[in-house]
C-alpha positions in Angstrom: 0.0 0.0 0.0 2.3 2.7 -1.2 5.1 3.8 1.2 3.1 3.1 4.3 2.9 -0.2 6.2 1.1 -2.7 4.0 -0.1 -4.7 7.0 -3.2 -2.6 7.7 -5.2 0.0 6.0 -8.5 0.9 4.5 -9.9 1.2 1.0 -12.3 4.0 0.3 -14.6 4.1 -2.8 -15.5 7.7 -3.6 -17.5 9.1 -6.4 -15.1 10.7 -8.9 -16.7 14.1 -8.5 -16.0 14.0 -4.7 -12.4 12.7 -5.0 -10.7 16.1 -4.3 -13.0 16.8 -1.4 -12.3 13.4 0.2 -8.5 13.9 -0.3 -8.7 17.4 1.3 -10.6 16.0 4.3 -8.1 13.2 4.7 -5.2 15.7 4.5 -6.8 17.9 7.1 -7.8 15.2 9.6 -5.0 12.6 9.3 -1.2 12.8 9.3 -0.2 10.7 6.4 2.1 10.4 3.4 0.5 10.6 0.0 1.4 7.7 -2.2 0.9 7.0 -5.8 -1.9 8.3 -8.0 -3.0 5.7 -10.6 -4.3 7.0 -13.9 -5.9 5.0 -16.6 -9.1 3.1 -17.2 -11.1 1.8 -14.2 -10.0 -1.7 -15.1 -6.3 -0.8 -15.1 -6.6 1.0 -11.7 -8.5 -2.0 -10.2 -5.8 -4.3 -11.5 -3.1 -2.2 -9.9 -5.0 -2.1 -6.6 -5.6 -5.9 -6.7 -1.9 -6.5 -7.4 -1.0 -4.2 -4.5 -3.2 -6.2 -2.1 -1.9 -9.5 -3.4 1.7 -8.3 -2.8 0.7 -7.3 0.8 -0.8 -10.8 1.4 2.4 -12.4 0.1 4.5 -10.2 2.3 2.4 -11.1 5.3 2.7 -14.8 4.4 6.5 -14.4 4.5 6.3 -12.7 7.9 4.0 -15.4 9.2 6.5 -18.1 8.1 9.3 -16.3 9.8 7.3 -16.1 13.0 6.4 -19.8 12.9 10.2 -20.6 13.1 10.1 -19.2 16.6 6.5 -19.4 17.8 3.5 -21.7 17.7 0.4 -20.8 15.6 -1.4 -19.6 18.7 1.2 -16.9 19.6 -0.2 -13.4 19.6 2.2 -12.2 16.9 1.2 -15.0 14.6 -2.5 -14.4 15.3 -2.1 -10.7 14.5 -0.5 -11.6 11.1 -3.4 -14.0 10.5 -5.9 -11.3 11.1 -4.1 -8.9 8.8 -4.0 -11.6 6.1 -7.8 -12.2 6.5 -8.5 -8.4 6.3 -6.4 -8.1 3.1 -8.2 -11.2 1.6 -11.6 -9.6 2.5 -10.5 -6.4 0.7 -9.5 -8.4 -2.3 -12.8 -10.3 -2.3 -14.7 -7.1 -2.1 -12.9 -5.8 -5.2 -13.9 -8.9 -7.1 -17.6 -8.6 -6.2 -18.4 -6.5 -9.1 -17.6 -3.4 -10.9 -17.7 -1.0 -7.9 -14.2 0.2 -8.7 -15.4 1.1 -12.2 -17.8 3.6 -10.9 -15.7 5.1 -8.1 -12.3 6.5 -7.5 -10.4 4.3 -5.0 -8.4 5.7 -2.1 -6.1 3.3 -0.4 -4.8 4.5 3.0 -2.2 2.6 4.9 -2.5 3.0 8.6 0.6 3.9 10.6 1.6 1.9 13.6 
């Protein structure tokens, strides 16, 4: 998810006419680093977002494997990674549910830890 931590974040679907307003509100209420802006067709933007989430899931899987060298599956740190993986998978599934991203601008915000 851009330069932020890919482990957690939110995806916002915003009507294109409200994109600048939403970004202005985010800038004024949150301290965050702005990442990439993806241009192109809705399908191309959705593909990039999907790829970004898949990369985050793969990275989390690597972290989980590294943790399992030291800890059992019920360790809090492993459970936390499992929750992050499930959250990312849910985001990915929601993107597949239809053409919602075709009608909306997508804002992906990585949450700071």
